[in-house]
C-alpha positions, 0 to 999 in steps of 0.5 A, a space after each residue: 613887488 612888481 614885474 618888473 623889479 622881478 627881471 632884475 632880483 636874484 631871490 632864488 640863493 638856496 638850492 631847490 629839491 624838486 620834491 619840496 616843491 611836490 611836498 609844498 603845492 600839495 600842502 595847498 592843494 589840500 587847502 591848508 592855510 599859510 600858517 599849516 603850510 610854513 610849519 608843515 615846511 619847517 617840519 620837512 627841513 628841519 633835520 636837512 637845513 640848518 639842523 638844531 638853529 632857528 635863526 631868521 635869516 637861516 638857509 631853511 627859513 630862505 630855503 621856505 621863502 622860495 617854495 612858499 613864493 612859488 606856490 603859497 603866495 605868488 606876486 599878484 600878477 601870477 594868481 592866473 598861473 599859479 592856480 592853473 598851476 596846481 589845477 595841472 599837478 592835481 591831474 598830470 601823471 607825477 613824471 610830467 609834474 617837474 615841468 609844471 615847478 620848472 613854469 612856476 619857479 622861472 616865472 616867480 624867479 626870472 634869475 631861474 630863466 637866466 641860468 637855464 638859459 645859458 646852460 641850455 644854449 651851452 648844451 646845444 651848442 657844445 653838449 657840455 655847460 661848465 659852471 664857470 661858462 654859466 656863472 661868467 653869462 649871467 654875472 654880464 646880466 645881473 652884474 659883477 657881484 658874489 651874491 650873483 655866482 653864489 646863486 648861479 651855483 645854487 641853482 645849478 646844483 638844485 638843476 643837478 638835483 632835479 637830475 635835468 644837468 649830470 655831473 662829469 668826470 670834471 668838476 664843475 662840467 655837465 650835460 644833459 640830464 633827463 628830457 621830457 617831451 610834452 605833448 598836452 595842449 594845456 601844458 605847452 600853453 601853461 609853460 607859454 604863459 609862464 615864459 612870459 612872465 619871466 620874460 621882459 617884453 610885449 609878445 614874442 614868437 610862438 617858435 621862440 618860447 617852443 624852441 627857447 634854451 630856458 626850457 632845455 629840460 623840455 621838448 615841447 610838441 609843435 602846435 598853432 599860436 591859435 590852438 594855444 590862445 583858445 586852449 589858455 585863455 589867458 594868451 592873445 595871438 598876433 599875425 606878425 607875418 605870413 610864417 610868424 605868429 606871436 603870442 602876450 599875455 592878455 592884460 584883463 587877465 590881473 587879478 583886481 589889487 587885494 586891499 592893501 597890496 601895492 
């Protein structure tokens, strides 16, 4: 799948628990091959999804597809991001792992980031986010289809599972849940890279990334673009004006295609 195709596709059509992504990443870090990881995820989800069934397009199979696409076999242009993300997971405190899973989900599935951006914007404006408002905005972006509304609902449910959104006494109305302050430069640089992969356009103001509503569960410490680029190695900085730096992906960071890959 090309990066351009990713921006138009939904893909993220299931409720995904944070611990499932953590388990998937740990299986990769332990050196398991794809077949072993697939079997381990089948075992993990056997009594949780599509219980008693093994249909090819069951909810369990769809969840496993999403989990593996994020941490086992991401799109080719995201290989460097995935490798660095796994490295971060191997040494970051457990409470910061959510930021890495969030960034990788957003890069592989920009739909996740699109729903998050609308939620974050509503929370910032009015302190609450209504599912109906989020769905309306997402349909305006992705098309007036039932599949868009269903997928948006499942992403919202995932946000609740991840505890970054809290349900209120009023059905379909959410308030902000847990929020993490991120101070490690390497994590902020990695999230900036994930953000750029999730958004079309060659460059973006650093301030736009640091304040992005698509990263609403996180508070990113201020950092200079020069520092960010020095840490990442896969980002470039472009001085736009005296007080605004733009950051962009370095094109040479993309790996060469493997034989048979498009």
